[in-house]
PAZAPA-4460 file (N, C-alpha, C; in steps of 0.05 Angstrom, whole numbers, plus 32768, in hexadecimal, padded with zeros to 4 digits):
% residues 254
    n_x    n_y    n_z   ca_x   ca_y   ca_z    c_x    c_y    c_z   seq   type   mol
   7FCE   8637   767A   7FD3   861A   767B   7FBF   860D   7668     1      M     A
   7FC9   85FD   7658   7FB8   85F0   7644   7FA9   85D9   7652     2      T     A
   7F96   85CE   7642   7F86   85B8   764C   7F98   859F   7652     3      G     A
   7FAC   859C   7640   7FBE   8585   7643   7FCD   8587   765D     4      R     A
   7FD6   859F   7664   7FE6   85A3   767C   7FD4   859D   7695     5      D     A
   7FBB   85A6   7693   7FA9   85A1   76AA   7FA5   8583   76AE     6      R     A
   7FA3   8574   7698   7F9F   8557   769A   7FB7   854A   76A7     7      I     A
   7FCF   8553   769F   7FE8   8548   76AB   7FE9   854E   76C9     8      V     A
   7FE2   8567   76D0   7FE3   856E   76EC   7FD0   855E   76FC     9      V     A
   7FB7   855A   76F2   7FA3   8549   7700   7FAD   852D   7703    10      V     A
   7FBA   8522   76ED   7FC4   8506   76EF   7FDA   8504   7704    11      G     A
   7FEC   8517   7704   8002   8516   7718   7FF7   8518   7734    12      V     A
   7FE2   852A   7738   7FD6   852C   7752   7FC9   8512   775B    13      A     A
   7FBB   8505   7748   7FAE   84EC   774E   7FC2   84D6   7756    14      A     A
   7FD8   84D5   7747   7FED   84C2   774E   7FF9   84C8   7769    15      L     A
   7FFC   84E2   7770   8007   84E9   778A   7FF4   84E0   77A0    16      A     A
   7FD9   84E4   779B   7FC6   84DC   77AF   7FC6   84BD   77B3    17      V     A
   7FC8   84AE   779C   7FC9   8491   779E   7FE2   8488   77AD    18      L     A
   7FF9   8495   77A7   8012   848E   77B5   8010   8493   77D3    19      A     A
   8003   84AA   77DA   8000   84B0   77F6   7FEE   849B   7804    20      A     A
   7FD8   8494   77F6   7FC6   8480   7802   7FD5   8465   7806    21      V     A
   7FE5   845E   77F2   7FF4   8445   77F4   8007   8446   780C    22      W     A
   8016   845C   780E   802A   845E   7823   801D   8460   783F    23      L     A
   8006   846E   7841   7FFA   8472   785B   7FE6   845D   7863    24      L     A
   7FDB   844E   7851   7FC5   843B   7858   7FCB   841F   784F    25      A     A
   7FD0   841B   7835   7FD2   8400   782A   7FEB   83F2   7833    26      V     A
   8002   83FF   7831   801C   83F2   7838   801D   83E9   7855    27      A     A
   8015   83F9   7869   8015   83EF   7885   8003   83D7   7889    28      P     A
   7FEC   83D7   787B   7FDA   83C0   787E   7FE5   83A7   7872    29      E     A
   7FF3   83AA   785C   8000   8393   784F   8016   8388   7862    30      R     A
   8025   839A   786E   803A   8391   7881   802E   8382   7899    31      E     A
   8017   838D   78A3   800A   8380   78B9   8000   8364   78B1    32      K     A
   7FF5   8363   7899   7FEB   8349   788E   8001   8335   788C    33      A     A
   8019   833E   7883   8030   832C   7880   8039   8322   789B    34      S     A
   8039   8334   78AF   8041   832B   78CB   802C   8318   78D6    35      K     A
   8013   831E   78D1   7FFE   830B   78DB   8000   82F0   78CE    36      L     A
   8007   82EF   78B4   800A   82D6   78A6   8021   82C6   78B3    37      A     A
   8037   82D4   78BA   804D   82C6   78C6   8045   82BB   78E2    38      T     A
   8036   82CB   78F1   802E   82C3   790C   801A   82AB   790A    39      E     A
   8009   82AC   78F6   7FF6   8295   78F2   8005   827C   78EB    40      V     A
   801A   827E   78DA   802A   8266   78D3   8038   825B   78EC    41      S     A
   8043   826D   78FD   8050   8264   7915   803C   8257   7928    42      A     A
   8024   8262   792B   8010   8257   793C   8007   823C   7932    43      A     A
   8004   8239   7918   7FFC   821F   790D   8012   820A   7912    44      Q     A
   802C   8212   7910   8041   81FF   7916   8040   81F7   7933    45      A     A
   803B   820A   7946   8039   8203   7962   8021   81F1   7967    46      Q     A
   800B   81F7   795A   7FF3   81E6   795D   7FF9   81C9   7954    47      L     A
   8007   81C6   793D   800D   81AC   7933   801F   819D   7947    48      A     A
   8033   81AC   7952   8045   819F   7966   8035   8197   797F    49      S     A
   8023   81A9   7988   8013   81A2   79A0   8001   818A   799B    50      A     A
   7FF5   8189   7984   7FE4   8172   797D   7FF4   8158   797C    51      E     A
   800D   8159   7972   801E   8142   7972   8025   8139   798E    52      S     A
   802C   814C   799F   8032   8146   79BB   801A   813A   79C9    53      Q     A
   8002   8146   79C4   7FEA   813B   79D0   7FE4   811F   79C7    54      L     A
   7FE9   8119   79AE   7FE5   80FD   79A4   7FF8   80EA   79B2    55      A     A
   8012   80F3   79B5   8025   80E1   79C3   801E   80DD   79E0    56      S     A
   8015   80F3   79ED   800D   80F1   7A09   7FF4   80DF   7A0D    57      A     A
   7FE2   80E1   79FA   7FC9   80D1   79FC   7FD1   80B3   79F8    58      S     A
   7FE3   80AE   79E5   7FEC   8092   79E1   7FFA   8087   79FA    59      A     A
   800C   8098   7A06   801A   808F   7A1E   8006   808B   7A35    60      A     A
   7FF2   809C   7A38   7FDF   8099   7A4D   7FCF   8080   7A49    61      Q     A
   7FC8   8079   7A30   7FB9   8061   7A2B   7FC9   8048   7A32    62      A     A
   7FE4   804A   7A2E   7FF5   8033   7A34   7FFE   8031   7A51    63      Q     A
   7FF9   8047   7A61   8003   8048   7A7C   7FF7   8032   7A8E    64      Y     A
   7FDD   802E   7A8C   7FD0   801A   7A9D   7FDB   7FFE   7A98    65      Q     A
   7FE0   7FF8   7A7E   7FEB   7FDE   7A77   8007   7FDB   7A82    66      T     A
   8017   7FF0   7A7F   8033   7FEF   7A89   8033   7FED   7AA7    67      A     A
   8022   7FFC   7AB4   8021   7FFB   7AD2   8019   7FDF   7ADB    68      Y     A
   8005   7FD3   7ACE   7FFD   7FB8   7AD5   8013   7FA4   7AD1    69      A     A
   8023   7FA8   7ABD   803A   7F96   7AB8   804F   7F98   7ACE    70      S     A
   8054   7FB1   7AD7   8067   7FB5   7AED   805C   7FA8   7B07    71      I     A
   8042   7FAB   7B0C   8037   7F9F   7B24   803A   7F80   7B22    72      V     A
   8036   7F75   7B0B   803A   7F58   7B08   8057   7F50   7B0D    73      R     A
   806A   7F61   7B05   8086   7F5B   7B0B   808B   7F5B   7B29    74      L     A
   807B   7F6B   7B38   807D   7F6B   7B55   8078   7F51   7B61    75      G     A
   8069   7F3F   7B54   8064   7F24   7B5E   807F   7F15   7B5E    76      K     A
   808F   7F1A   7B4A   80A8   7F0B   7B48   80BC   7F14   7B5D    77      A     A
   80C0   7F2E   7B60   80D3   7F39   7B73   80C4   7F4F   7B83    78      V     A
   80B8   7F48   7B99   80A9   7F5C   7BA8   80BC   7F6F   7BB8    79      P     A
   80AF   7F83   7BC4   80BE   7F97   7BD3   80C6   7F8D   7BEF    80      A     A
   80B9   7F79   7BF9   80C0   7F6D   7C13   80C0   7F4F   7C11    81      D     A
   80C6   7F41   7C27   80C9   7F24   7C25   80B1   7F15   7C1B    82      Q     A
   8099   7F1C   7C27   8080   7F0F   7C1E   8083   7EF1   7C1E    83      E     A
   808F   7EE6   7C33   8092   7EC9   7C34   8077   7EBA   7C36    84      T     A
   8063   7EC5   7C45   8049   7EB7   7C45   803D   7EB4   7C29    85      P     A
   8040   7EC9   7C19   8035   7EC7   7BFE   8044   7EB2   7BED    86      S     A
   805E   7EB0   7BF1   806D   7E9B   7BE3   8064   7E7F   7BEC    87      L     A
   805F   7E7C   7C06   8055   7E62   7C0F   803A   7E5C   7C03    88      I     A
   8029   7E71   7C01   800E   7E6D   7BF6   8010   7E65   7BD9    89      Y     A
   8023   7E72   7BC9   8026   7E6B   7BAD   802F   7E4E   7BAB    90      Q     A
   8042   7E46   7BBC   804B   7E2A   7BBB   8035   7E16   7BC2    91      L     A
   8025   7E1E   7BD6   800F   7E0C   7BDE   7FFB   7E09   7BC8    92      A     A
   7FF5   7E1F   7BBA   7FE3   7E1E   7BA3   7FEE   7E0C   7B8D    93      Q     A
   8008   7E0F   7B87   8015   7DFF   7B72   8014   7DE1   7B79    94      A     A
   801B   7DDB   7B92   801A   7DBE   7B9A   7FFE   7DB3   7B99    95      T     A
   7FEA   7DC3   7BA0   7FCF   7DB9   7B9E   7FC7   7DB4   7B82    96      G     A
   7FD0   7DC4   7B6F   7FC9   7DC0   7B53   7FD7   7DA7   7B48    97      Q     A
   7FEE   7DA1   7B52   7FFD   7D8A   7B47   7FFA   7D71   7B58    98      K     A
   7FE8   7D71   7B6C   7FE4   7D5A   7B7D   7FFE   7D51   7B8B    99      N     A
   800C   7D65   7B97   8025   7D60   7BA5   8022   7D6B   7BC1   100      V     A
   802F   7D5E   7BD4   802E   7D67   7BF0   8045   7D7B   7BF5   101      E     A
   803E   7D92   7BFF   8052   7DA6   7C07   805B   7D9F   7C23   102      F     A
   8071   7D91   7C26   8079   7D85   7C40   8085   7D9A   7C53   103      A     A
   8099   7DAA   7C49   80A6   7DBC   7C5B   80B4   7DD2   7C4C   104      S     A
   80BB   7DE7   7C5A   80CA   7DFD   7C4F   80DF   7E05   7C63   105      I     A
   80F8   7E08   7C5A   810E   7E10   7C6B   8119   7E2A   7C61   106      T     A
   811A   7E3E   7C72   8125   7E58   7C6A   8142   7E59   7C70   107      A     A
   8152   7E64   7C5F   816F   7E67   7C64   817F   7E4F   7C5C   108      G     A
   8172   7E3A   7C54   8181   7E23   7C4A   8189   7E0F   7C5F   109      G     A
   8186   7E16   7C79   818E   7E04   7C8E   817E   7E0C   7CA7   110      A     A
   8171   7DF9   7CB3   8162   7DFF   7CCC   8149   7E0E   7CC6   111      G     A
   813A   7E14   7CDB   8123   7E24   7CD9   810D   7E17   7CC8   112      G     A
   810B   7DFD   7CC8   80F7   7DEF   7CB8   80DB   7DF4   7CC4   113      T     A
   80C8   7DF9   7CB3   80AD   7DFD   7CBC   809B   7DF0   7CA8   114      S     A
   8082   7DEC   7CB1   806E   7DE1   7C9E   8067   7DF6   7C89   115      S     A
   8059   7DED   7C74   8052   7DFF   7C5F   8040   7E15   7C69   116      A     A
   8030   7E10   7C7E   801D   7E24   7C88   8028   7E33   7C9F   117      S     A
   8041   7E2D   7CA8   804D   7E3B   7CBF   8056   7E57   7CB8   118      G     A
   805C   7E66   7CCD   8065   7E82   7CCA   8082   7E86   7CD2   119      T     A
   808F   7E72   7CDF   80AA   7E75   7CE7   80BD   7E78   7CD0   120      S     A
   80B6   7E6D   7CB8   80C7   7E70   7CA1   80C9   7E8D   7C98   121      A     A
   80B4   7E9C   7C9B   80B4   7EB8   7C93   80C8   7EC8   7CA4   122      A     A
   80C8   7EC3   7CBE   80DA   7ED2   7CCF   80F7   7EC9   7CCA   123      A     A
   80FB   7EAF   7CC6   8116   7EA5   7CC0   8120   7EAF   7CA5   124      S     A
   810E   7EB2   7C91   8116   7EBC   7C78   811F   7ED9   7C7A   125      A     A
   8110   7EE9   7C89   8118   7F05   7C8D   8133   7F07   7C9A   126      A     A
   813A   7EF5   7CAC   8153   7EF6   7CBA   816A   7EED   7CA8   127      A     A
   8165   7EDC   7C94   817A   7ED1   7C84   817C   7EDD   7C68   128      T     A
   816C   7EF1   7C62   816D   7EFE   7C48   8188   7F0B   7C44   129      A     A
   8194   7F07   7C2D   81AE   7F14   7C27   81AB   7F23   7C0D   130      T     A
   81BE   7F34   7C06   81BD   7F44   7BEE   81CA   7F36   7BD7   131      T     A
   81BC   7F34   7BC0   81C7   7F26   7BA9   81D9   7F39   7B9A   132      A     A
   81E8   7F2E   7B87   81FB   7F3E   7B77   81EE   7F53   7B67   133      G     A
   81D5   7F4F   7B5E   81C7   7F63   7B4E   81B8   7F77   7B5E   134      G     A
   81BB   7F77   7B79   81AE   7F8A   7B8B   8196   7F7F   7B99   135      G     A
   818B   7F69   7B8F   8174   7F5D   7B9C   817C   7F4E   7BB6   136      F     A
   8169   7F4D   7BC9   816E   7F3D   7BE1   8167   7F20   7BDB   137      K     A
   817A   7F0E   7BE2   8175   7EF2   7BDE   8168   7EE6   7BF6   138      Q     A
   8155   7ED4   7BF1   8148   7EC5   7C06   814A   7EA7   7C00   139      M     A
   815E   7E99   7C0A   8161   7E7D   7C04   814C   7E6C   7C13   140      P     A
   8142   7E57   7C05   812E   7E45   7C11   8135   7E28   7C09   141      F     A
   812B   7E16   7C18   812B   7DFA   7C11   810E   7DF0   7C13   142      T     A
   8103   7DE6   7BFD   80E8   7DDC   7BFD   80E8   7DBD   7BFB   143      F     A
   80D6   7DB0   7C09   80D3   7D93   7C07   80B7   7D8D   7BFE   144      V     A
   80B4   7D7D   7BE9   809A   7D75   7BDF   8099   7D57   7BDD   145      F     A
   8082   7D4B   7BE1   807E   7D2E   7BDE   8069   7D29   7BC9   146      N     A
   806E   7D16   7BB8   805B   7D0E   7BA3   8067   7CFB   7B8F   147      G     A
   8057   7CF5   7B7B   8061   7CE4   7B66   8075   7CF2   7B54   148      G     A
   8085   7CE3   7B44   809A   7CEF   7B34   808E   7D03   7B20   149      F     A
   8079   7CFB   7B12   806E   7D0C   7AFD   8063   7D26   7B09   150      E     A
   8055   7D23   7B20   8049   7D3A   7B2D   805F   7D4D   7B37   151      N     A
   8075   7D42   7B42   808B   7D52   7B4C   8099   7D60   7B34   152      L     A
   809C   7D52   7B1E   80A8   7D5E   7B07   8098   7D76   7AFD   153      Y     A
   807D   7D72   7AFB   806C   7D88   7AF2   806D   7DA0   7B06   154      N     A
   806F   7D99   7B20   8070   7DAF   7B34   808A   7DBE   7B31   155      L     A
   80A0   7DB0   7B2D   80BA   7DBE   7B2B   80BA   7DD0   7B12   156      F     A
   80AE   7DC7   7AFD   80AC   7DD8   7AE5   809B   7DF1   7AEA   157      Q     A
   8086   7DEE   7AF9   8075   7E05   7AFF   8084   7E19   7B11   158      Q     A
   8093   7E0F   7B25   80A2   7E21   7B36   80B7   7E30   7B26   159      L     A
   80C4   7E22   7B13   80D8   7E2F   7B03   80CC   7E43   7AF0   160      D     A
   80B2   7E40   7AEA   80A5   7E52   7AD7   8095   7E69   7AE4   161      G     A
   8098   7E6D   7AFE   808B   7E83   7B0B   8092   7E9D   7AFE   162      F     A
   80AB   7EA0   7AF6   80B4   7EB9   7AE8   80C8   7EB0   7AD3   163      A     A
   80C1   7EB4   7ABA   80D2   7EAB   7AA4   80D2   7EBF   7A8D   164      L     A
   80E7   7EBD   7A7D   80E9   7ECF   7A65   80DD   7EC1   7A4D   165      R     A
   80CB   7ECF   7A3F   80BE   7EC4   7A28   80D0   7EC6   7A0F   166      T     A
   80C8   7EB8   79FA   80D8   7EB9   79E1   80D9   7ED5   79D5   167      T     A
   80C6   7EE6   79DB   80C6   7F01   79D1   80D7   7F14   79E1   168      S     A
   80E3   7F09   79F7   80F4   7F1A   7A08   80E6   7F26   7A20   169      G     A
   80CC   7F22   7A23   80BE   7F2D   7A3A   80BF   7F1A   7A52   170      G     A
   80B3   7F23   7A68   80B2   7F13   7A80   8095   7F0A   7A85   171      L     A
   8092   7EF0   7A8B   8078   7EE5   7A92   8079   7EDE   7AB0   172      Q     A
   8069   7EEB   7AC0   806A   7EE8   7ADD   8050   7EDD   7AE7   173      V     A
   8051   7EC6   7AF6   803A   7EBB   7B02   803F   7EB5   7B20   174      S     A
   8057   7EBC   7B2A   805D   7EB8   7B46   8079   7EC3   7B4C   175      G     A
   8084   7EBB   7B62   809E   7EC6   7B6B   80B4   7EBB   7B59   176      R     A
   80C9   7ECC   7B55   80E1   7EC4   7B47   80F1   7EB2   7B59   177      L     A
   80F6   7E99   7B4F   8105   7E86   7B5E   811C   7E7C   7B4D   178      L     A
   8134   7E7C   7B57   814A   7E6F   7B49   8150   7E55   7B58   179      T     A
   8150   7E3F   7B4A   8153   7E25   7B56   8170   7E1D   7B55   180      V     A
   817C   7E18   7B6D   8198   7E0F   7B6E   819B   7DF1   7B6C   181      Q     A
   8188   7DE2   7B78   818B   7DC5   7B76   816F   7DB8   7B7A   182      S     A
   816C   7DA0   7B6F   8154   7D90   7B72   815D   7D73   7B78   183      V     A
   8152   7D68   7B8D   8159   7D4D   7B95   8140   7D3C   7B9A   184      K     A
   813F   7D25   7B8E   8129   7D12   7B92   8133   7CFA   7BA1   185      L     A
   8122   7CF1   7BB4   8128   7CD9   7BC4   810F   7CCB   7BCA   186      A     A
   8110   7CB1   7BCE   80F7   7CA2   7BD6   80ED   7CAD   7BF0   187      P     A
   80D2   7CB0   7BF1   80C6   7CB9   7C0A   80BF   7CA0   7C1B   188      A     A
   80C5   7CA2   7C35   80BF   7C8B   7C47   80A1   7C8C   7C4E   189      T     A
   8096   7C74   7C53   807A   7C73   7C5A   8076   7C7E   7C76   190      T     A
   8065   7C92   7C78   8060   7C9E   7C92   804A   7C90   7CA1   191      S     A
   804C   7C90   7CBB   8037   7C85   7CCC   8039   7C68   7CD1   192      G     A
   804A   7C59   7CC3   804D   7C3C   7CC8   8066   7C36   7CD8   193      T     A
   8079   7C48   7CD7   8092   7C42   7CE5   80A4   7C2E   7CD8   194      G     A
   809B   7C24   7CC0   80AB   7C10   7CB2   80C3   7C1C   7CA5   195      S     A
   80C1   7C35   7C9C   80D7   7C41   7C8E   80DC   7C37   7C73   196      G     A
   80C8   7C28   7C68   80CB   7C1D   7C4D   80C6   7C32   7C38   197      K     A
   80D4   7C30   7C22   80CF   7C43   7C0C   80B3   7C40   7C01   198      P     A
   80A7   7C56   7BF8   808D   7C55   7BEB   8090   7C5E   7BCE   199      S     A
   8079   7C5E   7BC1   807A   7C67   7BA5   807D   7C85   7BA3   200      E     A
   8079   7C93   7BB9   807B   7CB0   7BBA   8099   7CB8   7BBB   201      Q     A
   809E   7CCF   7BB0   80B9   7CDA   7BB1   80B9   7CF4   7BC1   202      L     A
   80D0   7CF9   7BCD   80D4   7D12   7BDC   80E7   7D24   7BCB   203      S     A
   80DC   7D3B   7BC3   80EC   7D4D   7BB3   80F5   7D65   7BC3   204      G     A
   810F   7D6A   7BC4   811B   7D80   7BD3   8126   7D94   7BC0   205      T     A
   811D   7DAD   7BC2   8126   7DC3   7BB0   8134   7DD8   7BC1   206      I     A
   814C   7DDE   7BB9   815A   7DF5   7BC5   8158   7E0C   7BB1   207      T     A
   814B   7E22   7BBA   8146   7E38   7BA8   814A   7E52   7BB6   208      A     A
   8149   7E68   7BA6   814D   7E83   7BB1   8137   7E95   7BA6   209      T     A
   812A   7EA3   7BB8   8116   7EB8   7BB1   8124   7ED3   7BB4   210      A     A
   8118   7EE8   7BA9   8125   7F02   7BA9   8112   7F18   7BB2   211      Y     A
   811D   7F2D   7BBE   810F   7F44   7BC8   811D   7F5E   7BBF   212      V     A
   810E   7F73   7BB9   811A   7F8C   7BB1   812C   7F97   7BC8   213      L     A
   8142   7FA5   7BC1   8153   7FB0   7BD5   8144   7FC5   7BE6   214      P     A
   814E   7FC9   7BFE   8141   7FDD   7C0F   8143   7FF9   7C02   215      A     A
   812D   8008   7C05   812C   8023   7BFA   8124   8024   7BDD   216      G     A
   8120   800D   7BD0   8117   800D   7BB4   80FB   8003   7BB2   217      Q     A
   80EC   800E   7BA0   80D1   8006   7B9C   80CD   7FFD   7B7F   218      T     A
   80B9   7FED   7B7B   80B5   7FE1   7B60   80AD   7FF6   7B4C   219      L     A
   809B   8008   7B54   808F   801B   7B41   809B   8037   7B43   220      T     A
   80AE   803B   7B55   80BB   8056   7B58   80A7   806C   7B60   221      G     A
   8093   8065   7B70   8080   8079   7B79   8068   807C   7B67   222      G     A
   8068   806F   7B50   8051   8072   7B3E   8038   8063   7B49   223      A     A
   8021   806C   7B42   8008   805F   7B49   7FF9   8058   7B30   224      T     A
   7FE2   804C   7B34   7FD2   8044   7B1C   7FC7   805C   7B0D   225      S     A
   7FC7   8074   7B1A   7FBD   808C   7B0D   7FD2   809B   7AFD   226      T     A
   7FEC   8096   7B03   8000   80A5   7AF4   801B   80A2   7B00   227      G     A
   8031   80A9   7AF2   804C   80A8   7AFD   804F   80BA   7B15   228      P     A
   8065   80B6   7B23   806B   80C6   7B3B   806F   80E4   7B33   229      A     A
   8062   80F6   7B42   8066   8112   7B3E   8054   811F   7B2A   230      G     A
   8043   810F   7B1D   8031   811B   7B08   801A   8129   7B16   231      T     A
   800D   813B   7B06   7FF6   814A   7B11   7FE0   8137   7B19   232      A     A
   7FDC   8122   7B08   7FC6   8110   7B0E   7FCA   8101   7B28   233      T     A
   7FE3   80F8   7B2C   7FE8   80E9   7B44   7FE7   80FB   7B5C   234      Q     A
   7FF2   8114   7B59   7FF1   8127   7B70   7FD5   812D   7B78   235      T     A
   7FC3   8131   7B64   7FA8   8137   7B6B   7F9A   8120   7B78   236      A     A
   7FA0   8107   7B70   7F92   80F0   7B7B   7F9D   80E8   7B96   237      S     A
   7FB7   80ED   7B9B   7FC3   80E4   7BB4   7FC7   80FB   7BC8   238      T     A
   7FC5   8114   7BBE   7FC9   812B   7BD0   7FE6   812F   7BD7   239      G     A
   7FF8   8122   7BC9   8015   8125   7BCF   8021   8139   7BBB   240      A     A
   8035   8147   7BC4   8043   815A   7BB3   8056   814B   7BA1   241      S     A
   805A   8156   7B89   806C   814A   7B76   8088   814D   7B7F   242      S     A
   8098   8138   7B79   80B4   8138   7B81   80C6   8135   7B69   243      S     A
   80DC   8145   7B67   80ED   8143   7B50   80FF   812A   7B51   244      P     A
   8100   811D   7B69   8111   8106   7B6C   8100   80EF   7B76   245      N     A
   80F3   80E0   7B64   80E3   80CA   7B6C   80F4   80B3   7B77   246      P     A
   80E8   80A0   7B87   80F8   808A   7B92   8105   807A   7B7C   247      P     A
   811B   806D   7B82   812A   805D   7B6F   8119   8045   7B67   248      A     A
   811B   803D   7B4E   810D   8026   7B44   8121   8010   7B40   249      V     A
   811B   7FF8   7B4A   812E   7FE2   7B47   8131   7FDA   7B2A   250      A     A
   8149   7FD4   7B22   8150   7FCA   7B07   8154   7FAC   7B08   251      Q     A
   8145   7F9E   7AF7   8147   7F81   7AF6   815D   7F79   7AE2   252      V     A
   8171   7F6B   7AEC   8186   7F61   7ADB   8185   7F43   7ADA   253      T     A
   8181   7F37   7AC2   817F   7F1A   7AC0   8199   7F0D   7ACA   254      P     A
***
């Protein structure tokens, strides 16, 4: 064998060794590296998705307290029960601000008249509450106020504005939702003299309707200030088990 043949044999042997090393060591590692790169890309995509969901959840959590407070304010307009004493208190406050006398309140529209501070109106209202077309319970009342024309006018405007829709489409609530059916003004007779002569004061009679949520419905659907119904936060704070069927929430239909 010549020197040239020996060189060729050595070269072929070296190439064979390199091919074996490639097949047995390098190629499997490259395949593993390719698989790892694919897994890293998938993990990065999952991480990006999780970060996006976390950002959305954080934003919703930050807005929850504001939304819950808004729902609670709506509860002033249409509470879960009659709350007639609170209605009387709101009316008494409004009349005091407008320098008007809150003369009487009649529940049910006929009979059952009581003074503004009396409690018989509450029992009468509970007995005469009916269901409205939108599902709310109706509570008809007749209110009588005494005062000057301007003061009565301002008072009627305030009562009508207890719950109103803003120009932006939202609801502004400062008291019970009242729908006014009629307003009647008449001269008020002088009391205590027996003369029966008209005075400068007017007697304003308002026929209106207050509303209550239907039985079995709640304003917040079981949510609390800590979280919606059935969440881990609420369950931990209240000790109640989560329920897949939270109580029905009343829907407000204008």
